[in-house]
C-alpha positions in Angstrom: 108.5 132.7 88.4 107.8 129.0 87.2 106.0 128.1 90.1 104.3 131.1 90.2 102.9 130.3 86.8 101.8 126.7 87.9 100.0 128.0 91.1 98.4 130.6 88.5 97.7 127.7 85.8 96.2 125.7 88.4 93.1 127.9 89.3 92.2 128.5 85.2 88.9 126.9 85.1 87.4 129.4 88.5 89.0 132.6 86.6 87.2 134.7 83.9 89.0 137.4 82.5 86.1 139.7 81.1 86.2 138.4 77.5 83.1 139.3 76.5 83.0 140.9 73.5 81.8 145.1 73.7 82.6 146.1 69.9 85.0 146.0 67.0 86.4 147.1 64.2 87.0 145.9 60.9 90.2 147.4 59.2 91.9 146.6 55.9 94.5 144.1 57.4 92.4 142.9 60.9 89.7 143.0 62.8 90.1 144.5 66.7 87.4 143.8 69.0 87.1 145.2 72.1 86.7 143.1 75.5 85.4 143.8 78.8 89.4 143.5 80.1 91.4 144.0 77.1 92.1 144.3 73.3 91.7 141.0 70.6 93.2 141.6 67.3 92.6 138.8 64.4 95.1 139.4 61.8 94.7 137.5 58.5 98.3 136.5 56.9 97.1 134.6 54.5 94.6 132.2 52.9 94.6 129.6 55.8 96.3 131.6 58.6 95.5 134.0 61.0 97.5 135.8 63.9 95.6 135.8 67.0 96.9 138.6 69.7 95.2 139.3 73.0 96.7 142.0 75.2 95.1 144.5 78.2 95.7 147.8 76.4 96.3 148.6 72.8 98.3 145.7 71.5 102.0 146.2 71.4 104.3 146.2 68.4 106.5 143.7 68.9 110.2 143.0 67.2 109.6 140.8 64.1 112.1 137.8 65.0 110.1 135.2 63.0 107.3 136.5 61.1 109.5 138.4 58.4 108.4 137.8 55.4 106.4 140.9 53.6 102.7 140.3 53.2 100.1 141.6 51.6 96.9 142.2 53.4 94.8 139.3 52.8 91.1 139.7 51.2 88.3 138.5 54.0 85.1 139.6 55.4 83.4 139.6 58.3 80.1 138.5 58.8 78.2 139.1 62.6 74.9 137.4 64.4 73.6 137.8 68.1 75.8 135.7 68.8 78.9 135.4 66.9 81.4 137.7 64.7 82.9 135.2 62.4 86.1 136.6 60.0 85.9 134.7 56.9 89.0 134.1 54.6 89.5 131.8 51.5 90.8 128.7 54.0 89.7 129.3 56.9 87.1 130.8 58.8 87.4 132.2 63.1 84.1 132.5 64.9 84.1 134.7 67.6 81.9 133.9 70.3 80.5 137.5 71.6 79.5 136.2 75.5 82.8 134.7 76.3 85.2 135.6 73.8 86.3 132.0 72.9 88.0 131.4 69.1 86.6 128.6 66.8 88.6 127.7 63.9 86.9 126.3 60.4 88.7 124.6 57.7 87.4 125.2 54.2 84.9 122.6 54.4 83.5 124.2 57.3 84.9 121.9 60.0 86.1 122.7 63.2 89.6 122.0 63.5 90.7 123.7 66.6 88.9 125.9 69.3 90.1 127.4 72.5 88.4 126.7 76.0 86.3 128.9 77.8 88.0 131.2 80.5 91.5 130.0 79.3 92.9 132.9 77.7 95.7 134.4 80.5 97.3 137.6 80.7 98.4 138.3 84.0 100.7 141.1 85.2 104.3 140.3 86.5 108.1 141.1 86.1 111.4 140.2 84.9 114.4 142.0 86.1 112.5 144.3 87.6 111.0 145.2 84.1 106.7 144.9 83.8 105.7 141.9 81.8 102.8 139.3 81.5 102.6 136.0 82.1 100.4 134.2 79.0 98.9 131.6 78.5 95.8 129.9 76.5 94.2 126.7 76.5 93.0 124.6 73.7 90.5 121.6 73.0 92.1 118.4 72.1 89.7 115.7 71.1 90.3 112.2 71.9 91.2 110.9 68.8 94.2 113.8 68.0 97.5 113.5 67.2 99.8 116.5 67.9 103.2 116.6 66.8 105.8 118.9 66.9 107.6 121.4 69.5 111.0 120.6 68.5 114.2 118.3 69.3 113.1 116.4 72.5 114.9 113.8 74.3 111.9 112.2 75.2 110.9 109.7 72.8 107.5 110.7 72.3 106.2 111.5 68.8 102.7 111.8 69.8 102.9 114.3 72.1 99.3 115.3 72.9 99.3 115.8 77.1 102.9 115.3 77.4 104.6 118.4 79.3 107.4 120.1 77.8 109.9 123.0 78.9 110.8 125.0 75.8 114.3 125.7 76.3 117.5 126.0 74.7 120.0 123.0 76.0 122.5 121.0 74.6 120.7 118.0 73.0 117.6 120.1 73.2 115.9 122.8 70.7 112.7 123.9 71.6 110.6 125.3 68.7 107.2 126.6 69.9 105.0 125.2 66.9 103.0 122.0 66.7 101.3 120.0 63.6 97.6 118.0 64.3 96.1 115.1 62.0 92.8 117.5 62.9 94.3 119.5 59.7 96.0 122.7 61.4 99.4 124.1 62.9 99.8 126.3 65.6 102.6 128.9 66.0 103.1 129.6 69.4 104.5 133.5 69.6 106.6 133.9 72.2 111.1 134.3 72.3 111.3 133.6 76.1 110.8 130.0 78.1 107.2 128.3 77.1 105.5 125.4 79.0 103.5 123.1 76.9 101.3 121.5 78.5 102.5 122.3 82.0 102.1 119.8 85.0 100.5 121.5 88.0 100.7 119.7 90.7 104.2 118.8 92.7 105.0 116.0 94.6 107.0 116.6 97.7 110.4 114.8 97.6 112.6 113.9 100.5 116.3 113.3 100.0 117.7 110.0 100.7 121.1 111.2 100.3 123.5 109.0 97.6 123.7 105.7 96.2 126.6 103.4 94.5 129.9 104.1 93.9 131.0 107.6 92.9 132.2 107.6 89.4 134.5 109.8 87.3 134.4 110.8 83.8 136.0 113.1 81.2 133.0 115.3 79.5 133.0 117.9 77.3 132.4 121.6 78.3 132.9 125.0 77.2 136.1 125.2 78.8 137.2 121.8 76.5 137.2 118.8 78.1 137.0 118.2 81.9 137.0 116.2 84.6 133.8 115.0 86.4 133.1 113.1 89.8 129.4 112.0 89.6 127.6 110.0 92.3 123.9 109.0 92.3 121.2 111.1 94.8 118.1 109.6 95.7 114.9 111.4 96.9 111.2 109.9 97.5 107.8 110.8 97.7 104.3 109.6 97.8 101.2 110.4 95.5 97.6 109.3 96.4 95.4 109.6 93.0 91.5 109.2 93.4 91.2 108.4 90.1 92.9 105.8 87.4 93.9 106.7 83.9 96.8 108.4 82.3 99.2 110.7 84.4 101.7 113.1 83.3 104.8 113.5 84.8 107.2 116.5 85.0 111.2 116.2 86.2 113.0 119.6 86.4 116.4 118.3 88.1 117.7 121.9 89.4 120.6 121.9 87.9 122.1 123.6 84.2 122.0 120.0 82.8 121.0 116.8 83.9 123.3 113.4 83.9 120.3 110.9 84.8 117.0 110.6 84.7 114.8 107.9 86.8 111.6 107.8 87.4 110.2 104.8 89.9 106.6 104.1 90.6 105.7 101.2 92.8 109.2 99.5 92.1 109.2 99.7 88.4 111.2 102.2 86.2 109.0 104.3 84.3 112.1 106.5 83.1 115.6 105.3 83.3 118.1 107.1 81.0 121.4 108.4 81.2 124.1 110.3 79.5 127.2 112.7 80.2 124.7 115.2 79.6 121.0 115.7 79.0 118.1 118.6 79.4 117.2 119.7 83.1 113.8 118.6 82.6 111.9 115.5 80.6 108.0 114.0 81.2 106.4 110.7 80.6 102.9 109.3 80.1 102.2 106.6 82.9 98.9 104.6 83.2 98.2 104.9 87.1 95.2 103.1 89.2 93.5 104.5 91.9 95.1 104.8 95.5 98.6 105.2 97.0 101.8 105.1 94.6 105.6 105.3 95.9 107.7 107.3 94.3 111.2 106.8 93.8 113.3 110.1 91.6 117.1 109.2 90.6 119.3 111.7 89.4 122.9 113.3 90.7 123.7 113.9 93.7 123.9 117.9 93.7 120.4 117.7 91.6 117.5 119.6 93.6 114.8 118.4 91.8 110.8 119.1 91.4 108.9 116.4 90.3 104.9 117.8 88.7 102.5 115.6 88.0 98.6 116.0 86.1 95.8 114.0 84.8 95.9 113.5 81.2 92.9 115.6 79.6 92.0 116.6 76.1 93.6 119.7 75.8 96.2 121.3 74.4 97.8 124.4 76.7 100.6 127.0 76.0 102.2 129.2 78.4 105.0 131.6 78.7 106.2 133.6 82.1 107.7 136.4 79.9 105.3 138.1 77.5 104.0 141.5 76.2 101.0 140.0 74.4 99.6 136.6 74.3 100.3 135.5 70.5 99.7 133.1 68.5 99.2 132.0 64.7 96.6 129.2 63.2 97.2 127.4 60.4 94.4 125.4 58.5 95.2 122.3 56.0 97.1 119.3 55.8 100.4 119.3 56.8 101.9 120.1 53.3 100.0 122.8 53.2 100.3 124.2 56.8 104.1 123.9 56.7 104.3 125.9 53.2 102.8 128.8 54.6 104.3 128.8 57.4 107.6 129.1 55.5 106.1 131.6 53.3 105.1 133.7 56.8 108.6 133.0 58.5 111.3 132.4 55.5 111.8 130.1 52.5 114.8 127.5 53.3 117.6 128.2 50.4 119.1 125.5 48.8 122.1 123.5 50.3 125.2 123.6 48.4 125.1 119.8 47.0 127.9 118.8 48.3 126.3 118.9 51.9 123.9 116.3 51.0 126.7 113.7 50.1 128.6 112.2 53.2 129.8 114.6 55.9 132.9 113.2 58.0 133.5 114.4 61.6 135.3 113.6 64.5 136.4 114.9 67.4 139.0 115.9 66.8 141.8 116.4 63.9 144.8 117.6 65.9 146.9 119.3 63.1 146.7 120.0 58.9 148.8 116.7 58.7 146.3 114.7 60.7 143.6 115.8 58.6 144.6 115.7 55.0 146.3 112.2 55.8 142.5 110.9 56.5 141.0 113.1 53.8 143.8 111.0 51.0 142.4 107.5 52.7 139.2 108.4 52.0 140.1 108.9 48.5 142.7 105.7 48.4 139.8 103.6 49.7 137.3 104.7 47.2 135.1 105.4 50.4 132.8 108.4 48.9 133.2 111.7 51.1 132.2 115.2 49.9 132.9 117.1 53.6 135.7 116.7 56.5 135.0 118.8 59.6 137.7 120.4 61.7 136.1 120.6 65.4 137.3 122.6 67.8 140.3 123.5 69.5 142.6 124.2 66.5 142.9 127.4 67.8 145.1 126.2 70.5 147.6 128.6 72.2 145.7 131.6 70.7 142.8 131.0 73.0 139.2 129.7 72.7 137.7 130.4 69.7 140.1 133.4 68.4 139.5 133.0 64.7 142.5 131.8 64.3 144.5 128.4 63.5 147.7 127.4 65.9 150.5 127.6 63.6 152.1 125.0 65.7 149.6 122.4 63.9 148.2 124.3 61.3 151.1 126.2 59.3 149.0 126.6 56.2 145.3 126.7 56.4 144.9 127.9 52.4 147.1 125.3 51.0 145.1 123.0 53.4 141.9 123.9 51.6 143.5 123.7 48.4 144.8 120.7 49.0 141.2 119.4 50.1 139.7 121.2 47.2 142.1 119.2 44.3 140.7 116.0 46.1 136.8 116.9 45.6 136.7 117.3 49.2 135.2 120.6 51.0 136.2 122.0 54.5 133.7 122.6 57.4 135.2 124.8 60.5 133.9 124.8 64.0 133.6 128.7 65.1 131.7 129.4 68.0 129.8 131.9 69.7 132.1 132.0 72.8 135.6 134.1 72.7 137.8 133.6 75.4 138.0 136.9 77.1 141.8 136.5 77.7 142.5 136.2 74.0 143.6 139.1 71.6 140.0 139.0 70.0 138.5 138.6 73.3 140.1 141.7 74.6 138.6 143.6 71.7 135.0 142.4 72.1 135.4 143.1 76.3 136.6 146.4 75.5 133.6 147.3 73.6 131.2 145.5 75.8 130.0 142.7 73.4 129.7 140.2 75.7 126.5 139.0 77.9 127.5 140.2 81.1 129.6 137.6 83.0 130.1 135.3 80.4 132.0 134.6 77.4 129.3 134.4 74.8 128.9 137.6 72.4 125.6 139.6 72.8 124.1 138.9 69.4 121.1 140.7 70.4 123.7 144.2 70.2 123.5 144.8 66.4 127.1 146.5 67.1 128.5 143.3 68.4 127.1 141.0 65.6 128.6 143.7 63.5 132.1 143.3 65.2 132.0 139.3 65.0 130.8 139.3 61.5 134.2 141.4 60.7 136.4 139.3 62.5 134.8 135.9 61.1 134.8 137.1 57.2 138.7 138.9 57.9 140.3 136.4 59.8 138.7 133.0 58.0 136.3 133.1 55.6 138.3 135.2 53.4 141.6 134.3 54.0 141.1 130.4 53.5 137.9 129.6 51.2 136.5 127.7 53.9 132.9 126.1 52.7 131.0 125.3 55.6 130.2 126.3 59.1 129.8 124.7 62.5 128.1 126.8 65.0 128.7 125.4 68.2 126.9 125.6 71.4 124.4 128.2 70.3 121.6 127.7 72.6 124.0 129.2 74.3 125.2 126.7 76.3 123.8 126.7 80.0 120.7 128.8 79.2 123.3 131.5 80.1 120.5 134.4 79.3 118.7 133.9 82.6 119.2 136.7 84.9 121.4 138.6 82.3 120.9 141.5 80.8 121.7 142.0 76.8 121.8 144.3 73.6 124.1 146.6 75.9 122.1 146.1 79.1 118.7 147.5 77.4 117.0 144.4 77.9 116.0 141.5 80.5 117.8 137.9 78.8 114.6 136.4 79.4 112.4 138.4 76.7 115.1 136.5 73.9 115.7 133.1 75.9 115.1 130.9 73.1 116.5 133.0 70.2 119.9 133.4 70.8 120.5 130.3 67.8 118.8 132.6 65.6 120.6 135.7 66.0 123.8 133.8 65.7 122.7 132.3 62.5 121.6 135.6 60.9 125.1 137.5 61.8 126.5 134.6 59.7 124.0 134.1 57.1 123.8 137.5 56.3 127.4 138.0 56.7 127.8 134.9 54.4 125.5 136.2 51.6 127.7 139.7 51.4 131.1 138.8 51.7 130.7 135.5 49.6 127.7 135.9 47.4 128.7 133.3 45.0 128.9 130.5 47.5 125.9 128.7 49.1 126.1 129.2 52.9 126.1 125.7 54.6 125.4 126.1 58.5 125.5 123.5 61.0 124.6 124.7 64.0 123.2 122.9 67.6 120.3 125.2 68.2 117.3 126.5 66.7 114.7 128.5 66.6 111.3 128.8 64.3 112.1 130.5 61.0 115.7 129.5 61.2 115.1 127.9 58.1 115.8 131.1 56.0 119.4 131.0 57.8 120.5 127.8 55.5 121.0 126.3 59.3 120.9 122.9 59.6 120.3 121.4 63.2 122.0 118.7 65.0 121.1 116.4 68.1 124.6 118.0 70.4 126.1 115.4 72.8 123.9 112.3 72.6 125.1 109.1 73.5 125.6 105.8 71.8 123.2 103.0 73.0 120.1 101.4 71.3 117.5 103.8 73.9 119.7 107.1 72.4 119.0 105.8 68.9 115.7 105.3 69.6 114.8 109.0 70.6 117.1 110.6 67.9 114.0 109.2 65.4 111.4 110.8 67.1 113.6 114.0 68.3 114.1 114.0 64.2 110.8 113.7 62.9 109.2 116.3 65.7 111.8 118.9 64.4 111.0 118.1 60.9 107.3 119.2 61.5 108.0 122.3 62.6 109.4 123.1 59.1 113.3 123.0 60.2 114.0 121.1 57.0 117.4 120.5 57.5 118.3 118.0 60.8 121.3 115.5 61.4 122.9 113.8 64.3 126.3 111.9 65.4 126.1 108.6 63.8 127.4 106.2 66.1 126.6 108.8 69.2 128.9 111.4 70.5 129.5 109.8 73.6 131.1 106.4 72.8 132.5 103.3 74.9 136.1 104.5 74.7 139.1 102.5 73.1 137.1 99.7 73.2 134.7 100.8 70.4 137.3 99.7 67.8 136.8 95.9 68.4 133.7 96.2 70.5 131.4 94.0 68.2 128.0 94.9 70.2 129.4 99.1 69.1 129.8 97.7 65.7 126.4 96.4 65.2 125.1 100.1 67.1 127.1 102.1 64.9 125.4 100.4 61.6 122.6 100.9 62.8 123.2 104.7 63.6 124.6 105.0 59.8 121.9 102.9 58.0 119.0 105.9 59.8 121.8 108.7 58.7 121.7 107.4 55.0 118.0 108.1 55.4 117.9 111.4 56.9 118.4 115.1 55.2 121.8 114.9 56.1 124.2 112.0 56.7 127.1 112.0 59.2 129.4 110.6 61.6 130.7 112.5 64.3 132.2 111.2 68.3 133.7 112.2 71.3 137.6 111.0 71.4 137.1 108.8 68.5 139.1 108.2 65.4 135.6 108.0 63.3 137.1 106.9 60.1 135.2 103.1 59.2 138.2 101.3 58.3 139.1 102.0 62.1 136.6 99.5 62.9 137.6 96.4 60.8 137.1 95.0 57.4 133.3 93.9 58.1 132.2 97.5 59.5 133.8 99.1 56.5 132.2 96.9 53.8 128.6 97.4 55.5 129.4 101.3 55.8 130.4 101.0 52.1 127.1 99.8 51.0 125.4 102.7 52.8 127.4 105.5 51.5 127.5 103.8 47.7 123.5 103.9 48.4 123.1 107.5 50.1 125.3 108.5 46.4 123.1 106.5 44.4 120.4 108.1 45.5 121.5 111.8 45.2 119.7 112.6 41.8 116.9 111.5 43.9 117.2 113.6 46.9 118.3 116.9 45.7 115.3 116.8 43.9 113.6 116.5 47.1 116.3 119.6 48.1 114.6 121.8 45.5 111.4 120.8 46.5 112.3 121.8 49.8 113.4 125.7 48.3 111.1 126.0 45.7 107.5 124.5 46.9 108.1 124.5 50.6 108.4 120.5 50.8 109.7 118.8 53.8 112.3 115.8 53.0 112.1 113.8 56.3 108.2 113.3 57.2 106.3 111.8 59.8 103.7 109.4 58.7 101.2 112.5 59.6 102.0 114.3 56.8 100.7 111.3 54.2 98.8 109.0 56.2 96.5 111.4 58.4 93.7 109.0 57.9 95.3 106.2 59.0 95.3 105.4 62.9 97.7 102.7 62.8 100.1 104.7 60.7 99.7 107.4 63.0 100.7 105.6 66.1 104.0 104.4 64.2 106.8 105.9 66.7 110.1 104.8 63.9 108.7 104.8 60.6 108.6 107.9 58.7 108.8 108.7 54.7 112.1 110.0 53.2 110.5 112.2 50.5 107.5 110.9 48.4 108.6 107.3 48.0 110.5 105.9 51.0 109.2 104.3 53.9 112.1 104.0 56.1 112.0 101.4 59.4 115.1 101.7 61.1 116.4 99.4 63.2 116.5 100.2 66.7 117.2 96.9 68.9 120.2 94.4 69.0 120.6 91.4 67.3 117.5 91.6 65.0 117.2 89.2 62.1 113.5 90.4 61.1 111.9 93.4 61.9 108.2 94.5 62.4 107.2 97.2 59.3 104.0 98.6 59.4 103.2 99.5 55.7 100.5 102.4 55.7 97.2 102.3 54.1 97.9 103.0 50.6 95.9 101.3 47.8 98.5 100.5 45.4 100.6 99.0 47.8 104.2 98.7 48.8 107.7 97.2 47.2 110.5 96.1 49.2 113.3 97.8 47.7 115.7 95.1 48.4 113.9 92.2 46.8 111.2 94.0 44.9 108.3 91.8 45.9 105.0 94.0 46.5 102.9 94.0 49.5 99.4 95.4 50.4 99.3 98.2 52.9 97.4 98.6 56.1 99.4 95.5 57.6 102.4 94.8 59.5 105.1 92.5 58.1 108.2 90.7 59.4 111.0 92.2 57.2 114.5 90.8 56.8 116.7 92.9 58.5 120.3 91.1 58.8 123.3 93.7 59.7 123.6 94.6 56.4 119.6 95.3 55.5 117.6 98.3 56.5 114.0 97.6 56.3 113.0 100.1 53.3 109.6 100.0 51.0 109.1 102.4 48.1 105.2 103.1 47.8 103.6 101.7 44.4 103.6 104.4 42.4 106.4 105.9 42.2 109.5 107.4 40.1 113.0 107.1 41.6 116.0 108.3 39.7 119.3 107.1 41.0 122.9 107.7 39.7 125.9 105.5 39.5 128.3 104.8 42.4 130.5 108.0 42.8 133.1 109.4 44.9 131.4 112.7 45.3 129.2 115.4 44.2 131.2 116.4 41.1 130.7 113.5 39.4 126.8 113.1 39.5 125.5 115.1 36.7 127.8 113.6 34.2 127.1 110.0 34.9 123.4 108.1 33.4 120.6 108.2 35.7 118.7 105.3 36.5 114.6 105.8 36.1 113.4 103.3 38.7 109.4 102.9 38.3 107.6 101.4 40.8 104.2 100.7 39.1 100.7 100.3 40.5 99.2 104.0 40.5 99.7 106.9 38.3 102.3 109.1 39.6 105.1 111.9 38.5 108.3 113.2 39.2 110.6 116.0 38.7 113.9 115.8 38.3 115.7 119.0 39.5 119.5 120.3 38.3 121.5 123.3 38.7 124.8 124.5 39.5 125.0 123.2 43.2 127.6 125.4 44.9 125.9 129.0 43.9 122.9 131.4 44.1 122.1 131.2 40.4 118.9 129.0 40.9 117.5 132.2 42.2 118.0 133.7 39.1 116.1 131.2 37.5 119.5 129.0 36.5 118.3 125.7 37.0 116.5 123.1 35.1 113.4 120.6 35.6 112.9 117.4 33.7 109.3 115.7 34.7 108.6 112.5 34.6 105.1 111.1 34.5 104.0 107.4 35.0 100.3 106.4 33.2 99.2 103.1 34.8 96.1 102.6 32.5 98.1 103.3 29.6 101.4 101.7 30.6 103.6 104.8 29.1 106.3 107.1 31.2 106.4 110.5 29.4 109.5 112.6 30.0 108.4 116.0 29.4 110.1 119.0 27.6 112.6 120.0 30.1 112.1 123.6 31.8 114.9 126.0 32.0 118.6 125.8 31.9 122.2 126.6 34.0 125.7 127.4 32.9 127.4 123.7 31.9 123.9 121.9 31.6 124.6 118.6 29.4 122.2 119.5 26.4 121.9 115.5 26.0 121.5 113.0 29.2 121.0 109.2 29.2 118.3 107.6 31.2 118.2 104.1 32.0 114.9 103.1 32.5 113.8 100.3 34.9 110.5 98.8 35.7 110.8 97.2 39.0 109.6 93.5 39.9 111.1 90.7 41.8 113.7 89.9 39.1 114.8 93.4 38.2 115.9 96.9 39.6 116.0 96.2 43.3 118.4 97.1 46.1 121.9 98.6 45.7 123.0 97.7 41.9 122.1 99.3 39.1 118.9 96.9 37.2 118.8 95.9 33.6 117.7 98.2 31.5 114.4 98.1 30.1 114.7 101.5 27.8 117.7 103.2 26.8 116.9 106.9 26.5 118.7 109.7 24.9 117.2 112.9 26.3 118.0 116.2 24.7 115.4 118.1 26.4 112.5 117.6 24.4 109.2 115.5 25.4 109.5 111.4 25.1 106.8 109.1 25.4 108.0 105.3 26.1 106.2 102.6 26.5 106.7 99.4 28.7 
């Protein structure tokens, strides 16, 4: 089907599908346009968002899995002329060209932000597993100076994905979310639940196998059956490419297996991609500058690969295409990045508050083997005064009972309830790995099998079947949640792994799996979240999951990057992966700091790995969640020697000192649809040089983070965006003007970190866990240079009382002209709130309020909830 789709897209410019407008009807909710071939519906969803649906007949109803929020009809009007029909909303208007049906989108300032290409709306009859479907595709103009972000977590290293081919499927380390955001002032959700090709390359290069190369290597790898040994050897494939025009060309590789092991593409003897890991997604892409003429192509992968290689000249267009669709369906959002994401969350579901303890340090390893081992390591954290809030029990604790049997093996975990109580006594929470796969030979698996609750010929639970989902939750709740009071849940391999919906029937054999190919993780997380809200209503849900989809933020889902490696190239790719995930509206994301696949036993003494690990941890400190993990690894900091432990402690302490700031940003996510991890397009869309930065980002409104991503660095170039008031070096207090690149001190102990002038940063004292935070004084650092504001958010931290208004907000305002800090009247209250708080006011300069240590207090304020004015 994919090859048929590529062939179809290759002839788009020469096809007209009869898109002229014959007539239209306006209802209270939408505009329905009759075309020569089909029906086009424009449905305003908000003041700045419109849904576009095109079908060959009447637009059919579909299951609303993403656009789930209740929507009141939006007031809009239509204006017609001889050549066009315009649908006008308060902050967006859509102009329909009557002659060709092309849609153009204008913002509130009447500026074109997006436009369809002529004759590019495709809805072609097709089939999947014998069921009728359509191939749906749409192309848009993309100006020369456009930057496009999104589509989720990919391992190709790109941040600006304009012109880049990507295949949106769910696989280990790749999370596909069909949403993009542009610096031109729009976002776009491609509303399809199956495979989607973004900017598909349509021209194939014939490849010939040259056999194998090098020695076979034996590796231990993770699988859905546990650790297995696999023998691997490189396969070599060659081809020729003759192009008649120089320019930028996009290449798309599909290795032809469920997972890749290596991506290596050589053009004329030069590697343009050379990246390997124990597991990689089966597809990847790259954009290369090529000269006119003949080019020699060598593609290397694994010997069992059956690769396909596609290419095309990069054009100023953006294309979405899906081979399985009922209707062509997309939503356009107008506005800046925050406006777009806010509306997107209003329509797809708001992100609930994460428990405060999830924002502290999360410690994982693969794996603890017993109750005794887990408790000993948790206790060691406390004895060494290393901050910790959450410890994780990874897979295989079920032992003799069978895979994910929802039982602890009593031989190794004799009393799980006691284990959890002892952790809670140390103010440590427990997260447990619970899969969507259940061993059919286990007692629980037999029950699922008897009820036909599996996806056929797999061990994956069919969550599309409501009865199977209900039965899964009943067992989850009765066997794990209720008996043990476990705090967090790790939903592993929720793609499902191996893309196992393809060619299979789902929902009790009523539907082809391809219809829902990308939304399995959405169903899994929905089941667990809604179950937790029902059976543990006073305990905030925290779900870590390896895959995700549009709208999954509403289910307390935090995503992570799966089974990645540990080298510098992998680290660099996680930065862009995280930023492109964040821009899709999913606010909670993390990765295995140090990498999942590690160097083995040598890691404990390998200085090169220690350097990489510390750089990973520094990046994790300024990620939405701070977490360490590693395969076949005892990941505790002290196992790597005193120097690693000391430098790790510095960044753990920094994370905990910043928790008042971080938790306030978490509240901004929930209450105002905010974003913590912010690509520079969100705050500096007007600054072209900022948009070109791959690995620099904002953490909340104040911090500019520039992770060090190379070996042996003492100084690191940092671009300071064009901010009129300038920037402060967090570690030195020195002020710099914006719109310049500066060399920043970046020895192994230092993460380049800047604070935007005109910022208020709330910092707590050094603590061992989040239980201690609210009773401690808070340092308020003022970075002068521009007037600014900040809202300090506090609540009970672990329950849902905030949904009933049980929280407080203390507003801070710095007036640059008057040199005054106003601490406003406290808004709201909650059980256990301190009536009086102590604020240590610090004005930052080169001599005070710098780095991790507490600054000299300029003003000590006893705050009782009433407005106060402090003069500098």
